[in-house]
C-alpha positions in Angstrom: -235.9 -36.7 221.9 -235.9 -37.5 225.6 -234.7 -34.9 228.1 -234.5 -35.3 231.9 -233.3 -32.8 234.4 -232.1 -33.9 237.8 -233.9 -31.6 240.3 -231.0 -31.6 242.8 -228.0 -31.2 240.6 -229.6 -29.5 237.6 -227.8 -32.0 235.3 -229.6 -32.4 232.0 -229.5 -35.8 230.3 -230.5 -35.8 226.6 -231.1 -38.8 224.3 -231.6 -37.4 220.9 -231.4 -38.4 217.2 -229.7 -35.5 215.4 -230.9 -35.0 211.8 -228.0 -34.9 209.3 -227.8 -35.3 205.6 -226.7 -38.9 206.1 -229.6 -39.7 208.4 -230.3 -39.5 212.1 -227.4 -39.8 214.5 -228.1 -41.1 218.0 -226.6 -39.0 220.8 -226.3 -39.4 224.5 -225.3 -36.2 226.4 -224.9 -35.0 229.9 -225.1 -31.2 230.4 -224.3 -29.6 233.8 -225.9 -26.2 234.6 -224.2 -23.2 232.9 -221.6 -25.5 231.2 -219.6 -23.8 228.4 -217.1 -26.7 227.8 -218.2 -29.8 226.0 -216.2 -33.0 225.3 -217.2 -34.9 222.2 -216.4 -38.7 222.3 -215.5 -40.4 219.1 -216.0 -44.1 219.7 -214.3 -47.1 218.1 -216.1 -49.4 215.7 -216.9 -53.1 215.5 -215.7 -54.9 218.6 -214.1 -51.8 220.0 -217.5 -50.0 220.0 -218.7 -52.3 222.7 -215.4 -52.8 224.5 -215.3 -49.1 225.5 -219.0 -48.4 225.6 -219.3 -48.4 229.4 -216.0 -46.7 229.9 -217.1 -43.8 227.7 -220.3 -43.3 229.5 -218.6 -43.5 232.9 -216.1 -40.8 231.7 -219.1 -38.7 230.7 -220.6 -39.0 234.2 -217.2 -38.1 235.7 -216.8 -35.0 233.6 -220.4 -33.9 234.1 -219.9 -34.0 237.9 -217.1 -31.5 237.4 -219.1 -29.1 235.2 -218.1 -30.3 231.8 -220.7 -31.4 229.3 -220.2 -34.6 227.3 -221.7 -35.8 224.0 -221.3 -39.5 223.0 -222.8 -40.6 219.6 -223.2 -43.6 217.3 -221.9 -43.3 213.8 -224.2 -43.7 210.9 -224.3 -47.5 210.4 -223.4 -48.3 214.0 -225.5 -48.7 217.2 -228.8 -46.8 217.4 -228.1 -44.5 214.5 -229.6 -44.7 211.0 -227.9 -46.4 208.1 -226.1 -49.6 207.4 -222.5 -50.6 208.1 -222.0 -50.9 204.3 -222.2 -47.1 204.2 -219.4 -46.5 206.8 -216.1 -45.0 205.6 -213.4 -42.9 207.2 -215.0 -39.9 205.4 -218.5 -40.6 206.8 -217.2 -41.1 210.3 -215.5 -37.7 210.1 -218.6 -36.1 208.6 -220.7 -37.5 211.4 -218.3 -36.0 214.0 -218.5 -32.6 212.3 -222.3 -32.8 212.4 -222.1 -33.5 216.2 -219.8 -30.6 216.8 -222.2 -28.3 215.0 -225.0 -29.8 217.1 -223.0 -29.0 220.2 -222.5 -25.5 219.1 -226.2 -25.1 218.6 -226.6 -26.1 222.3 -224.5 -23.1 223.2 -221.1 -24.6 223.8 -218.0 -22.5 223.0 -215.1 -24.6 224.2 -214.4 -28.2 223.2 -212.4 -31.2 224.0 -212.2 -34.5 222.0 -211.8 -38.1 223.1 -211.1 -40.8 220.5 -210.7 -44.5 221.2 -209.0 -47.0 218.8 -210.2 -46.2 215.2 -212.2 -43.3 216.8 -208.8 -41.8 217.6 -208.2 -41.3 213.9 -211.5 -39.6 213.6 -210.9 -37.4 216.7 -207.5 -36.4 215.3 -209.2 -35.3 212.0 -211.7 -33.3 214.1 -208.9 -31.8 216.1 -207.4 -30.4 212.8 -210.6 -28.3 212.5 -210.2 -27.0 216.1 -206.4 -26.5 216.4 -206.2 -25.7 220.1 -208.7 -28.2 221.6 -207.4 -30.7 224.2 -207.3 -34.2 222.5 -207.5 -37.5 224.3 -206.4 -40.7 222.5 -207.3 -44.1 224.1 -205.0 -46.8 222.6 -205.2 -45.3 219.1 -205.0 -47.3 215.9 -201.9 -46.2 214.1 -202.3 -48.7 211.1 -205.9 -49.3 210.1 -205.0 -52.2 207.8 -203.0 -53.9 210.5 -206.0 -53.5 212.8 -208.2 -55.5 210.4 -205.4 -58.1 210.0 -205.5 -58.5 213.8 -209.3 -59.1 213.5 -208.6 -61.9 211.0 -206.1 -63.4 213.3 -208.7 -63.3 216.1 -211.2 -65.0 213.8 -208.7 -67.9 213.2 -208.0 -68.2 216.9 -211.8 -68.4 217.6 -212.2 -71.1 214.9 -209.4 -73.2 216.5 -210.9 -72.7 220.0 -214.2 -74.1 218.7 -212.3 -77.1 217.2 -213.2 -76.2 213.6 -211.2 -77.8 210.9 -207.7 -76.6 210.2 -208.7 -75.9 206.6 -211.4 -73.5 207.9 -209.1 -71.8 210.3 -206.4 -71.3 207.7 -208.7 -69.3 205.5 -207.6 -67.3 202.5 -205.9 -63.9 202.8 -208.6 -61.5 204.0 -207.7 -58.9 201.4 -208.1 -61.3 198.6 -211.4 -62.5 200.0 -212.6 -58.9 200.4 -211.6 -57.9 196.9 -213.4 -60.9 195.5 -216.6 -60.6 197.5 -216.8 -57.0 198.5 -217.5 -57.9 202.1 -216.1 -60.3 204.7 -217.2 -61.4 208.1 -214.9 -60.9 211.1 -216.4 -62.4 214.2 -219.9 -61.3 213.3 -218.9 -57.8 212.0 -219.4 -57.1 208.3 -216.2 -55.4 206.9 -216.9 -53.8 203.5 -214.4 -53.0 200.8 -215.3 -49.3 200.7 -214.6 -49.1 204.4 -211.1 -50.6 204.0 -210.2 -48.6 201.0 -211.2 -45.4 202.7 -208.5 -45.9 205.4 -205.7 -46.5 202.9 -203.1 -44.0 203.6 -204.8 -42.6 206.7 -202.3 -41.8 209.4 -202.8 -40.4 212.9 -200.1 -37.8 212.8 -201.0 -36.4 209.4 -204.7 -36.4 210.3 -203.9 -33.9 213.1 -202.9 -31.3 210.5 -202.3 -28.0 212.1 -203.6 -29.0 215.5 -201.3 -27.7 218.2 -203.3 -28.3 221.3 -202.4 -30.6 224.2 -202.7 -34.4 223.7 -203.3 -37.1 226.3 -202.0 -40.5 224.9 -203.4 -43.4 226.9 -201.6 -46.6 226.2 -203.1 -50.0 227.4 -201.0 -52.8 228.7 -199.9 -55.3 226.1 -201.3 -53.5 223.0 -198.9 -50.6 222.5 -196.9 -51.5 219.5 -194.5 -48.8 218.2 -195.0 -46.7 221.3 -191.8 -44.6 220.9 -192.4 -44.0 217.2 -196.0 -42.7 217.9 -194.8 -40.5 220.7 -192.2 -39.0 218.5 -194.6 -38.4 215.7 -197.2 -36.7 218.0 -194.6 -34.6 219.7 -193.3 -33.2 216.4 -193.9 -29.5 215.6 -193.7 -28.7 219.3 -197.0 -30.5 220.4 -197.4 -31.1 224.1 -198.1 -34.8 224.7 -198.7 -36.5 228.0 -198.3 -40.2 227.6 -199.6 -42.5 230.3 -199.5 -46.3 230.5 -202.5 -48.1 232.1 -202.7 -51.8 233.1 -205.9 -52.3 231.0 -205.7 -55.5 229.0 -208.3 -55.8 226.2 -209.3 -58.8 224.0 -210.0 -56.6 221.0 -212.5 -57.9 218.5 -214.2 -60.1 221.2 -217.3 -59.0 223.1 -217.0 -59.4 226.8 -219.7 -60.7 229.1 -218.6 -58.4 231.9 -217.7 -54.7 231.8 -214.0 -54.3 231.3 -212.0 -52.9 234.2 -210.8 -49.4 233.8 -208.4 -48.9 236.7 -206.9 -45.4 236.7 -207.9 -44.7 233.1 -211.1 -42.8 233.8 -209.9 -40.7 236.8 -206.7 -39.8 235.0 -208.5 -38.8 231.8 -211.0 -36.8 233.8 -208.3 -34.9 235.7 -206.4 -34.1 232.5 -209.4 -32.8 230.6 -210.5 -30.8 233.6 -207.1 -29.2 233.9 -207.0 -28.3 230.2 -210.6 -27.1 229.8 -211.5 -25.3 233.1 -209.7 -22.2 234.4 -210.2 -23.4 237.9 -210.3 -27.2 238.1 -212.1 -28.9 240.9 -209.7 -29.8 243.8 
């Protein structure tokens, strides 16, 4: 564990591997003095893990400057945590998140917020069902996990064509048939395992929320928001309060970028919303 305290602001930065029954989970946290509120960030996976990496850390710094603690972590099998990607399933992602919430409670936090991006939005929604009143932020959530993987296969074919590979190679077999036969497929350098895909069968964002009735911030990115109205209707059911905001943030999902993606108003808008919903007296 590495802990550093800023002598001027009193802000504590912690890099820690949290011991869980699945192995050690890497965590990065920023804790302002006397903070009681903590936002737990549920990242995406595969290409999305890197696409939003810097955004999530920047959001953490924004929130910490306003007196709200932040914990960002890597799932077992991803990033700097233990395990192998072959072990990742929707269940393990959720169990990892529960372990981090318990870790946050051990640090003394009593009030929570959740942020989930892409596939991580499904995980954050599940976590929100355990904490029915918490503010929940969803960054361009995946509503159909199987379609998400199909988009990855399409991106792979586009990449093959761009590299002038043969048409036969680009027009590969259906990814589900290949996955069922081999148990694992490669999508642009990411190993997708059969147990991961099967674990997401039937997983739905709205049903994952369960009895959650807290406020929701739905951030939609330019050009990627399919079925916008349907999702808004689903999330607003049962009287949920949903703030939907559109951002001009284009993303080449599944592809790593050489430069940090622009965030525009996404970070300040998310920060203001969380601050308003977590603190009794938000910073002017």
